[in-house]
RODO-463276 format. One line per 5 residues: number of its first residue (from 0); their letters; for each residue x, y, z of C-alpha. Coordinates in Angstrom, 2 decimals. Example, Ala and Ser with C-alpha at 12.3 -4.5 7.8 and 13.67 -1.06 7.14 Angstrom:
2
0) AS) 12.30/-4.50/7.80 ~ 13.67/-1.06/7.14
% end
This chain:
560
0) MTASD) 25.35/-26.82/39.17 ~ 27.69/-23.98/38.30 ~ 26.68/-20.33/38.20 ~ 26.71/-20.54/34.40 ~ 24.36/-23.54/34.53
5) DLRDL) 22.03/-21.60/36.83 ~ 22.00/-18.68/34.39 ~ 21.32/-20.94/31.41 ~ 18.42/-22.51/33.26 ~ 17.03/-19.11/34.23
10) CERYW) 17.30/-17.85/30.65 ~ 15.42/-20.89/29.35 ~ 12.65/-20.53/31.92 ~ 12.38/-16.79/31.25 ~ 12.07/-17.35/27.52
15) EYRLT) 9.43/-20.04/27.98 ~ 7.54/-17.61/30.19 ~ 7.75/-14.88/27.55 ~ 6.23/-17.16/24.95 ~ 3.48/-18.17/27.36
20) VSPLF) 2.43/-14.58/28.08 ~ 2.73/-13.54/24.43 ~ 1.20/-16.35/22.35 ~ 1.12/-14.17/19.23 ~ 4.86/-13.58/19.50
25) ASFLG) 5.37/-17.34/19.89 ~ 3.32/-18.03/16.77 ~ 5.23/-15.35/14.87 ~ 8.46/-17.14/15.79 ~ 7.07/-20.46/14.56
30) DHRFD) 6.24/-21.94/17.97 ~ 2.67/-23.19/17.54 ~ 1.98/-24.51/21.05 ~ -0.18/-21.50/21.87 ~ -1.96/-20.94/18.57
35) DRADD) -5.36/-21.05/20.27 ~ -4.56/-18.02/22.47 ~ -3.89/-14.30/22.26 ~ -2.04/-11.92/24.57 ~ -3.92/-10.86/27.72
40) LSEPA) -3.84/-7.05/27.84 ~ -5.94/-6.67/30.99 ~ -4.60/-4.76/33.97 ~ -4.71/-7.79/36.33 ~ -2.68/-9.79/33.79
45) EDAHR) -0.17/-6.97/33.54 ~ 0.15/-6.80/37.33 ~ 0.81/-10.53/37.49 ~ 3.32/-10.19/34.67 ~ 5.17/-7.48/36.57
50) QRLVE) 5.37/-9.65/39.67 ~ 6.82/-12.54/37.67 ~ 9.43/-10.25/36.12 ~ 10.45/-9.08/39.60 ~ 10.83/-12.71/40.66
55) FGTEL) 13.07/-13.44/37.68 ~ 15.13/-10.38/38.59 ~ 15.56/-11.62/42.15 ~ 16.78/-14.98/40.88 ~ 19.16/-13.28/38.49
60) GAIEV) 20.58/-11.06/41.22 ~ 21.43/-14.12/43.32 ~ 23.78/-15.50/40.64 ~ 27.39/-14.52/41.36 ~ 28.79/-12.68/38.35
65) SELDC) 32.41/-13.47/39.23 ~ 31.67/-17.19/38.85 ~ 30.28/-16.93/35.32 ~ 32.36/-17.97/32.34 ~ 32.27/-16.13/29.00
70) PHPTT) 29.85/-15.05/27.49 ~ 27.56/-15.41/30.48 ~ 28.42/-12.12/32.27 ~ 27.14/-10.31/29.17 ~ 24.05/-12.48/29.13
75) QELLC) 23.36/-11.66/32.77 ~ 23.74/-7.94/32.10 ~ 21.44/-8.05/29.08 ~ 18.78/-10.09/30.89 ~ 18.90/-7.73/33.85
80) GELTE) 18.42/-4.81/31.48 ~ 15.53/-6.49/29.67 ~ 13.72/-7.27/32.91 ~ 14.28/-3.76/34.25 ~ 13.04/-2.09/31.08
85) AIQGI) 9.97/-4.32/30.91 ~ 9.06/-3.37/34.47 ~ 9.64/0.32/33.72 ~ 7.32/0.05/30.72 ~ 4.59/-1.50/32.87
90) DARLS) 5.06/1.13/35.58 ~ 4.76/3.84/32.95 ~ 1.39/2.31/31.96 ~ 2.31/2.47/28.29 ~ -0.64/0.25/27.33
95) ELMSD) -2.94/3.17/28.09 ~ -1.37/5.21/25.30 ~ -1.07/2.61/22.53 ~ -4.05/3.60/20.43 ~ -1.92/4.98/17.60
100) QMQGV) -1.47/3.70/14.07 ~ 1.94/2.17/14.77 ~ 1.73/0.43/18.17 ~ -2.02/0.00/18.58 ~ -3.19/-3.59/18.96
105) HADLL) -5.29/-3.16/15.82 ~ -2.19/-2.17/13.82 ~ -0.15/-5.01/15.34 ~ -2.78/-7.57/14.40 ~ -3.31/-6.26/10.88
110) TMVGQ) 0.45/-6.18/10.28 ~ 1.25/-9.52/11.92 ~ -1.49/-11.65/10.43 ~ 0.31/-11.85/7.10 ~ 3.29/-13.51/8.83
115) LSIPE) 1.24/-16.10/10.72 ~ 0.68/-19.56/9.28 ~ -0.62/-23.03/10.10 ~ 2.02/-25.55/9.00 ~ -0.03/-28.65/9.85
120) AELAP) -3.72/-29.47/9.54 ~ -3.77/-30.57/13.19 ~ -3.24/-26.93/14.21 ~ -6.23/-25.61/12.26 ~ -8.74/-25.92/15.16
125) AALTR) -6.44/-23.78/17.34 ~ -6.46/-21.00/14.76 ~ -10.24/-21.09/14.78 ~ -10.33/-20.84/18.59 ~ -7.86/-17.94/18.50
130) ISALA) -10.33/-15.67/16.67 ~ -12.37/-15.22/19.87 ~ -9.16/-14.55/21.81 ~ -8.17/-11.85/19.33 ~ -11.58/-10.23/19.78
135) AMLDQ) -11.11/-10.25/23.55 ~ -7.67/-8.70/23.10 ~ -9.17/-5.78/21.20 ~ -11.76/-5.25/23.95 ~ -9.06/-5.36/26.63
140) ATDRF) -7.10/-2.69/24.79 ~ -10.05/-0.32/24.86 ~ -10.43/-0.88/28.61 ~ -6.81/0.27/29.00 ~ -7.48/3.35/26.86
145) RSGLA) -10.38/4.26/29.14 ~ -8.10/3.89/32.19 ~ -5.68/6.28/30.56 ~ -8.42/8.83/29.91 ~ -9.37/8.69/33.59
150) RGRTP) -5.80/9.83/34.38 ~ -5.89/12.64/31.84 ~ -3.73/10.68/29.38 ~ -5.43/11.73/26.20 ~ -4.08/10.58/22.82
155) ARINI) -3.18/12.88/19.96 ~ -6.11/13.39/17.62 ~ -4.04/12.75/14.49 ~ -3.10/9.28/15.77 ~ -6.73/8.43/16.45
160) DRSIN) -7.69/9.62/12.97 ~ -5.03/7.44/11.38 ~ -6.00/4.42/13.47 ~ -9.65/4.82/12.49 ~ -8.58/5.05/8.86
165) QIDGY) -6.69/1.76/9.16 ~ -9.65/-0.01/10.74 ~ -12.04/1.42/8.15 ~ -9.78/0.12/5.41 ~ -9.82/-3.35/6.94
170) LASSL) -13.58/-3.41/7.55 ~ -14.24/-2.19/4.01 ~ -12.25/-5.09/2.56 ~ -14.17/-8.15/1.42 ~ -14.51/-11.17/3.67
175) EHDPF) -13.32/-13.23/0.73 ~ -9.90/-11.59/1.00 ~ -9.82/-11.10/4.77 ~ -6.27/-11.91/6.00 ~ -7.52/-13.60/9.18
180) ANITA) -9.93/-15.82/7.27 ~ -7.23/-16.62/4.71 ~ -4.31/-17.37/7.00 ~ -1.82/-19.64/5.25 ~ -2.54/-23.33/5.91
185) PTDWD) -1.89/-26.72/4.28 ~ -4.06/-27.43/1.27 ~ -5.76/-30.63/0.11 ~ -6.58/-32.04/3.53 ~ -9.98/-33.52/4.17
190) GEDAW) -11.23/-30.81/6.50 ~ -9.88/-27.77/4.65 ~ -13.10/-26.56/3.03 ~ -15.17/-26.88/6.20 ~ -12.44/-25.21/8.25
195) RRAMA) -12.15/-22.32/5.79 ~ -15.91/-21.76/5.98 ~ -15.79/-21.85/9.77 ~ -12.89/-19.36/9.83 ~ -14.75/-16.98/7.55
200) DEVRT) -17.87/-17.25/9.70 ~ -15.90/-16.67/12.92 ~ -14.18/-13.63/11.44 ~ -17.51/-12.26/10.22 ~ -19.44/-12.81/13.45
205) VLRPA) -16.75/-12.40/16.12 ~ -13.57/-10.62/14.97 ~ -14.96/-7.95/12.66 ~ -17.54/-6.89/15.25 ~ -14.67/-6.58/17.76
210) FERYR) -12.81/-4.31/15.36 ~ -16.03/-2.30/15.00 ~ -16.34/-1.98/18.81 ~ -12.69/-0.95/19.01 ~ -13.28/1.66/16.31
215) QVLAA) -16.34/2.95/18.15 ~ -14.30/3.55/21.30 ~ -11.68/5.44/19.31 ~ -14.27/7.54/17.52 ~ -16.78/8.14/20.32
220) ELAPV) -14.63/8.21/23.46 ~ -11.03/9.04/22.53 ~ -11.43/11.36/19.55 ~ -13.67/13.95/21.28 ~ -11.10/14.51/24.05
225) ARPDE) -7.95/13.88/22.00 ~ -5.17/16.46/21.94 ~ -5.34/18.85/18.99 ~ -2.47/19.27/16.55 ~ -1.27/22.29/18.53
230) QAGLC) -0.72/20.04/21.57 ~ 0.47/16.87/19.87 ~ 3.36/15.98/22.18 ~ 3.55/14.16/25.51 ~ 4.49/17.31/27.41
235) WIPGG) 0.84/18.38/27.15 ~ -0.47/15.55/29.37 ~ 0.03/15.14/33.15 ~ 3.54/13.84/33.84 ~ 4.25/13.85/30.12
240) YDLYR) 7.78/15.29/30.23 ~ 8.97/12.71/32.76 ~ 7.27/9.97/30.73 ~ 9.16/11.18/27.66 ~ 12.48/10.95/29.52
245) TLIRL) 11.56/7.36/30.45 ~ 10.81/6.54/26.82 ~ 14.14/8.02/25.71 ~ 15.90/5.67/28.11 ~ 13.83/2.69/26.97
250) HTGLD) 14.51/3.32/23.27 ~ 18.18/4.31/23.46 ~ 19.39/2.59/26.63 ~ 20.93/5.91/27.65 ~ 19.84/8.75/29.91
255) LDPDE) 19.93/11.52/27.34 ~ 18.81/15.11/27.74 ~ 16.16/16.22/25.20 ~ 17.76/19.65/24.83 ~ 21.16/18.14/23.99
260) LHQRG) 19.60/15.78/21.43 ~ 17.73/18.72/19.92 ~ 20.95/20.71/19.48 ~ 22.80/17.69/18.10 ~ 20.16/17.32/15.43
265) LHEVT) 20.19/21.02/14.56 ~ 23.97/20.94/14.11 ~ 23.85/18.00/11.74 ~ 20.91/19.33/9.72 ~ 22.13/22.90/9.34
270) EVLPD) 25.92/22.63/9.41 ~ 27.11/19.14/8.43 ~ 24.77/17.83/5.73 ~ 24.43/20.94/3.48 ~ 28.02/20.68/2.20
275) QYREA) 27.53/16.99/1.42 ~ 24.41/17.80/-0.60 ~ 26.30/20.41/-2.59 ~ 29.10/18.00/-3.45 ~ 26.74/15.25/-4.67
280) AEEAW) 24.43/17.66/-6.55 ~ 27.30/19.35/-8.32 ~ 28.33/15.95/-9.67 ~ 24.74/15.04/-10.60 ~ 23.41/18.33/-11.99
285) GITDL) 26.10/21.00/-11.71 ~ 24.21/22.94/-9.03 ~ 25.14/23.82/-5.44 ~ 22.24/25.93/-4.14 ~ 20.63/23.90/-1.35
290) RAIFD) 17.06/25.01/-2.04 ~ 17.48/24.29/-5.74 ~ 18.83/20.82/-4.88 ~ 15.83/20.06/-2.67 ~ 13.39/21.40/-5.27
295) RLLGD) 14.98/19.25/-7.97 ~ 14.79/16.13/-5.82 ~ 11.15/16.81/-5.02 ~ 9.89/18.28/-8.27 ~ 11.76/16.68/-11.16
300) PDLRY) 9.21/14.40/-12.89 ~ 12.04/12.15/-14.08 ~ 12.67/11.26/-10.43 ~ 9.12/9.95/-9.92 ~ 7.85/6.44/-10.54
305) RDGQE) 5.20/5.71/-13.15 ~ 3.57/2.87/-11.22 ~ 3.98/0.44/-8.34 ~ 5.75/-2.17/-10.44 ~ 8.61/0.26/-11.06
310) ILDHA) 9.01/0.66/-7.31 ~ 9.12/-3.11/-6.85 ~ 11.59/-3.59/-9.70 ~ 13.94/-0.91/-8.35 ~ 13.75/-2.23/-4.80
315) QQCLD) 14.44/-5.77/-6.04 ~ 17.47/-4.56/-7.98 ~ 18.87/-2.94/-4.83 ~ 18.22/-6.11/-2.84 ~ 19.96/-8.24/-5.47
320) DATAA) 22.99/-5.91/-5.66 ~ 23.43/-5.89/-1.90 ~ 23.07/-9.66/-1.63 ~ 25.78/-10.16/-4.25 ~ 28.21/-7.81/-2.45
325) MDDWF) 27.98/-9.19/1.11 ~ 30.90/-11.61/0.98 ~ 33.53/-8.88/0.70 ~ 32.28/-6.86/3.69 ~ 31.12/-9.42/6.25
330) GILPV) 32.57/-12.65/7.60 ~ 29.32/-13.78/9.25 ~ 26.42/-14.09/6.80 ~ 22.81/-15.16/7.44 ~ 21.37/-18.39/6.10
335) APCQL) 17.80/-17.06/5.86 ~ 16.95/-15.26/2.61 ~ 15.24/-11.89/2.37 ~ 12.29/-11.42/0.03 ~ 10.39/-8.39/-1.22
340) TPVPD) 6.71/-8.09/-0.20 ~ 4.24/-5.24/-0.92 ~ 2.52/-3.57/2.06 ~ -1.18/-4.64/2.17 ~ -3.48/-2.06/0.61
345) FLAAD) -5.54/-1.54/3.77 ~ -2.41/-0.50/5.71 ~ -0.58/1.39/2.98 ~ -2.05/4.89/3.38 ~ -0.94/5.13/7.01
350) APAAY) 2.24/3.02/6.84 ~ 5.84/4.14/6.25 ~ 7.54/3.78/2.86 ~ 9.03/0.43/3.89 ~ 9.58/-1.84/6.86
355) YTPPA) 11.10/-5.24/7.66 ~ 9.96/-8.37/9.48 ~ 12.56/-10.96/10.54 ~ 12.59/-14.61/9.42 ~ 11.04/-17.32/11.54
360) PDGSR) 13.75/-19.09/13.58 ~ 12.56/-22.48/12.29 ~ 13.11/-21.42/8.68 ~ 9.41/-21.54/7.81 ~ 9.33/-17.87/6.81
365) PGEYH) 12.08/-15.73/5.21 ~ 12.94/-12.21/6.22 ~ 10.55/-9.86/4.45 ~ 11.25/-6.37/3.12 ~ 7.82/-4.72/2.88
370) VNLHN) 7.54/-1.94/0.28 ~ 4.69/0.58/0.27 ~ 3.10/1.09/-3.16 ~ 0.54/3.68/-2.07 ~ 0.39/6.65/-4.48
375) PTERG) 3.34/5.33/-6.51 ~ 3.59/8.40/-8.77 ~ 4.34/10.47/-5.65 ~ 7.27/8.26/-4.66 ~ 10.77/9.52/-5.40
380) RAETA) 13.34/7.32/-7.09 ~ 16.24/8.84/-5.18 ~ 15.17/7.39/-1.81 ~ 14.63/3.77/-2.83 ~ 18.20/2.50/-2.63
385) SIAFH) 19.06/3.87/0.81 ~ 15.75/2.63/2.24 ~ 16.33/-0.84/0.76 ~ 19.81/-1.06/2.24 ~ 18.47/0.11/5.63
390) EAIPG) 15.49/-2.22/5.84 ~ 16.92/-5.30/4.13 ~ 20.58/-5.90/3.26 ~ 23.00/-4.97/4.78 ~ 20.66/-3.41/7.36
395) HHLQL) 17.92/-5.04/9.37 ~ 17.93/-8.40/7.62 ~ 21.64/-8.96/8.13 ~ 21.54/-7.96/11.79 ~ 18.35/-9.71/12.86
400) AIAAE) 18.82/-12.88/10.80 ~ 22.39/-13.31/12.05 ~ 21.15/-12.82/15.61 ~ 18.48/-15.49/15.18 ~ 21.06/-17.92/13.82
405) RPDLP) 23.31/-17.92/16.93 ~ 22.28/-21.19/18.66 ~ 25.03/-20.79/21.25 ~ 23.23/-17.78/22.73 ~ 20.04/-17.89/24.81
410) AFRRL) 16.81/-17.27/22.93 ~ 16.09/-13.90/24.50 ~ 19.35/-12.57/23.01 ~ 18.75/-14.11/19.59 ~ 15.06/-13.41/19.11
415) SWGHT) 14.24/-10.27/21.11 ~ 14.08/-7.02/19.19 ~ 14.73/-4.63/22.01 ~ 17.73/-2.29/22.16 ~ 16.22/-0.03/19.51
420) AFVEG) 19.30/2.18/19.29 ~ 21.45/-0.80/18.33 ~ 18.97/-2.27/15.85 ~ 18.08/1.02/14.16 ~ 21.54/2.51/14.59
425) WALYT) 23.01/-0.43/12.68 ~ 20.47/-0.05/9.88 ~ 21.19/3.67/9.56 ~ 24.95/3.01/9.67 ~ 24.58/0.67/6.70
430) ERLAD) 23.06/3.41/4.53 ~ 26.49/5.10/4.55 ~ 28.28/1.75/4.44 ~ 26.41/0.97/1.21 ~ 28.20/3.92/-0.38
435) EMGLY) 31.56/2.40/0.62 ~ 30.36/-0.89/-0.84 ~ 29.68/0.78/-4.19 ~ 25.98/-0.05/-4.05 ~ 24.69/3.38/-5.03
440) RSPID) 24.59/3.35/-8.81 ~ 24.44/7.12/-9.34 ~ 24.85/10.51/-7.65 ~ 21.05/10.56/-7.48 ~ 21.14/7.50/-5.23
445) RLGML) 23.72/9.27/-3.05 ~ 21.47/12.30/-2.80 ~ 18.75/9.91/-1.68 ~ 21.13/8.60/0.98 ~ 21.67/12.17/2.20
450) ASDSW) 17.92/12.76/2.19 ~ 17.51/9.73/4.43 ~ 20.24/11.03/6.72 ~ 18.57/14.45/6.89 ~ 15.31/12.75/7.70
455) RACRL) 16.88/10.89/10.67 ~ 18.79/13.96/11.88 ~ 15.54/15.95/11.73 ~ 14.04/13.36/14.06 ~ 16.36/14.49/16.85
460) VVDTG) 14.97/17.99/16.46 ~ 11.33/17.19/15.80 ~ 10.79/14.39/18.33 ~ 12.25/16.45/21.16 ~ 10.46/19.54/19.84
465) LHAMG) 7.10/17.81/19.97 ~ 7.39/15.94/23.24 ~ 9.69/18.13/25.38 ~ 9.27/21.65/23.98 ~ 5.61/21.75/23.06
470) WSRQR) 5.93/22.10/19.29 ~ 2.76/21.85/17.26 ~ 2.34/19.20/14.59 ~ 2.53/21.89/11.91 ~ 5.79/23.30/13.27
475) AIDFM) 7.30/19.82/13.15 ~ 6.12/19.30/9.57 ~ 7.40/22.72/8.49 ~ 10.84/22.06/9.99 ~ 11.20/18.79/8.11
480) VEHAP) 9.92/20.28/4.86 ~ 12.60/22.96/5.12 ~ 15.48/20.68/6.03 ~ 14.81/17.32/4.34 ~ 14.04/16.77/0.63
485) VSRDE) 11.23/14.34/1.39 ~ 7.69/14.64/0.06 ~ 5.22/16.48/2.27 ~ 2.90/13.45/2.38 ~ 5.71/11.25/3.63
490) IETEV) 6.81/13.88/6.14 ~ 3.27/14.12/7.51 ~ 3.11/10.33/7.90 ~ 6.48/10.36/9.65 ~ 5.65/13.22/12.01
495) DRYIG) 2.46/11.44/12.97 ~ 4.54/8.36/13.70 ~ 6.78/10.39/16.04 ~ 3.69/11.75/17.77 ~ 2.42/8.22/18.35
500) MPGQA) 5.76/6.63/19.31 ~ 7.61/9.20/21.45 ~ 11.36/8.65/21.69 ~ 11.59/5.76/19.24 ~ 12.73/7.98/16.37
505) LAYKV) 15.71/9.22/18.40 ~ 17.27/5.76/18.46 ~ 18.40/5.86/14.82 ~ 20.88/8.71/15.06 ~ 21.94/7.87/18.60
510) GQHEI) 22.85/4.34/17.53 ~ 24.47/5.37/14.25 ~ 26.69/7.93/16.00 ~ 27.78/5.31/18.53 ~ 28.70/2.71/15.89
515) LRLRA) 30.62/5.32/13.88 ~ 32.45/6.43/17.02 ~ 33.44/2.87/17.87 ~ 34.61/2.22/14.32 ~ 36.76/5.37/14.27
520) EAEAR) 38.33/4.48/17.61 ~ 39.02/0.91/16.47 ~ 40.64/2.13/13.24 ~ 42.83/4.55/15.18 ~ 43.86/1.92/17.73
525) LGERF) 44.52/-0.95/15.31 ~ 45.95/0.98/12.36 ~ 46.90/-1.41/9.54 ~ 45.58/-4.35/11.57 ~ 42.04/-2.97/11.38
530) SLPGF) 39.64/-5.16/9.38 ~ 36.25/-3.73/8.43 ~ 34.67/-7.19/7.98 ~ 36.12/-8.08/11.37 ~ 34.61/-4.97/12.92
535) HDIVL) 31.23/-5.79/11.42 ~ 31.42/-9.33/12.75 ~ 32.12/-8.01/16.25 ~ 29.17/-5.64/16.01 ~ 26.77/-8.31/14.73
540) GGATV) 28.20/-11.44/16.35 ~ 26.79/-10.73/19.81 ~ 23.22/-10.73/18.46 ~ 21.04/-7.81/19.63 ~ 22.84/-5.95/22.41
545) SLAVL) 22.72/-2.67/24.27 ~ 25.04/0.16/23.24 ~ 26.98/-0.29/26.49 ~ 27.61/-3.97/25.73 ~ 28.55/-3.12/22.14
550) DRRVQ) 31.14/-0.65/23.42 ~ 32.77/-3.33/25.57 ~ 32.74/-5.87/22.74 ~ 34.60/-3.50/20.44 ~ 37.01/-2.43/23.19
555) AWTGG) 37.87/-6.07/23.88 ~ 38.37/-6.74/20.16 ~ 40.82/-3.86/19.83 ~ 42.64/-4.67/23.06 ~ 41.47/-1.44/24.64
% end
């Protein structure tokens, strides 16, 4: 066997292992071999997982890079990075901190269940067996939280409050409409009615009590010792600053200094964006005062929706416009469609304005653009277009669906969603690209694009402020209220997300800046030979990559 054959074999075995240790991820991807299982979150399982990752790394290191043919050197680099980052995450004991409303196992399950399905009646018994495994998974998570408390790793109180609110919303919902009891399955098979009754009974007697136990641990054990709003960031727990630096590296792929990121964000928020607001607002309303612009965006009743259906209609219009325009701006296009889906009511109050889930690789599920309809009359019209372009087309859907549809690449490159700075940087880049594509129908939409950009630039300031500089939750909220024309309710939800997911919010601007830098350098180097669709195909054609790999792809394309 050649070195390339050895690498292909290793990649296949690694991917099979990943599916084995994460049965829920496998089911989400449409691989139903493990539908009777759930992920094992226990500490012994994590220790064994770490050892296996080290073994894969040893095998990978024995493969001679110089003997690999293209594109295998890139694959080796990316696999090495994925293994290293996974081990770093385990060593950082991140599971002890994941009780928040974004990454907590309860939130993962409540979000994921809507994307799970049973395509064949023969798989129905496995789904029934899985209910007990899901209950065990919730119990294992609370054991990890207790281990964290023993090390002084207390959560932020606001995250615990939001998690409890999510669980209360689920437990208050009727069993008749329970998403676990009503998982999508074939209809009109002989055992359907009996199986549905058994699922409902298992959810009622096993899963819901597990959610109640999980809630009890949050309320009785974590909440009383949780960090107050004045100490919301990681720097307030033992080893928190160093942990934050680790999370910055994991989310961006770069060793970035929090102080430098903080200053970069301040520069963009206070010096770059104000002039762009004035230009767009003068066209829209004939005003240039920044405070007046923000007040108009936030307070003009004509810029508010009347109901949730208006939000859906507007988001669908944006999705349709972007879909129709793709051919002129991209050579590579996804096969999988993207559809609009409302956020479930029990998640909506604590969920962001929108989010995206990728299509199943087997084509059984489209990409889904989830839109939050909570308090629709408080939602601003100006933001809808830029968010739609970010989350759906030409943002996340284009990037992740194209990645999944590259059969020539190993599965871990096509179907992993790591490299946050690349994934989120691309999506943020496309908000500005949409303006070039003529997708914003009015100056109001462009002001919404700027509001989204302010929001992401504020993240550089606020995330580092909270977790490296000891900012209070209120100081973070006040900064964003002053510098981003986004509703206070949405800002509070976002700040609480940054508190619960340290470092993740930095990836957006870091990635966007890198893609813009590479595009500018390519345009300068190629001159009239530069093709924007060609550039986009180079960026997207390698599937999900690190920023370092992206840099080399673009350099090779330009002959640099």
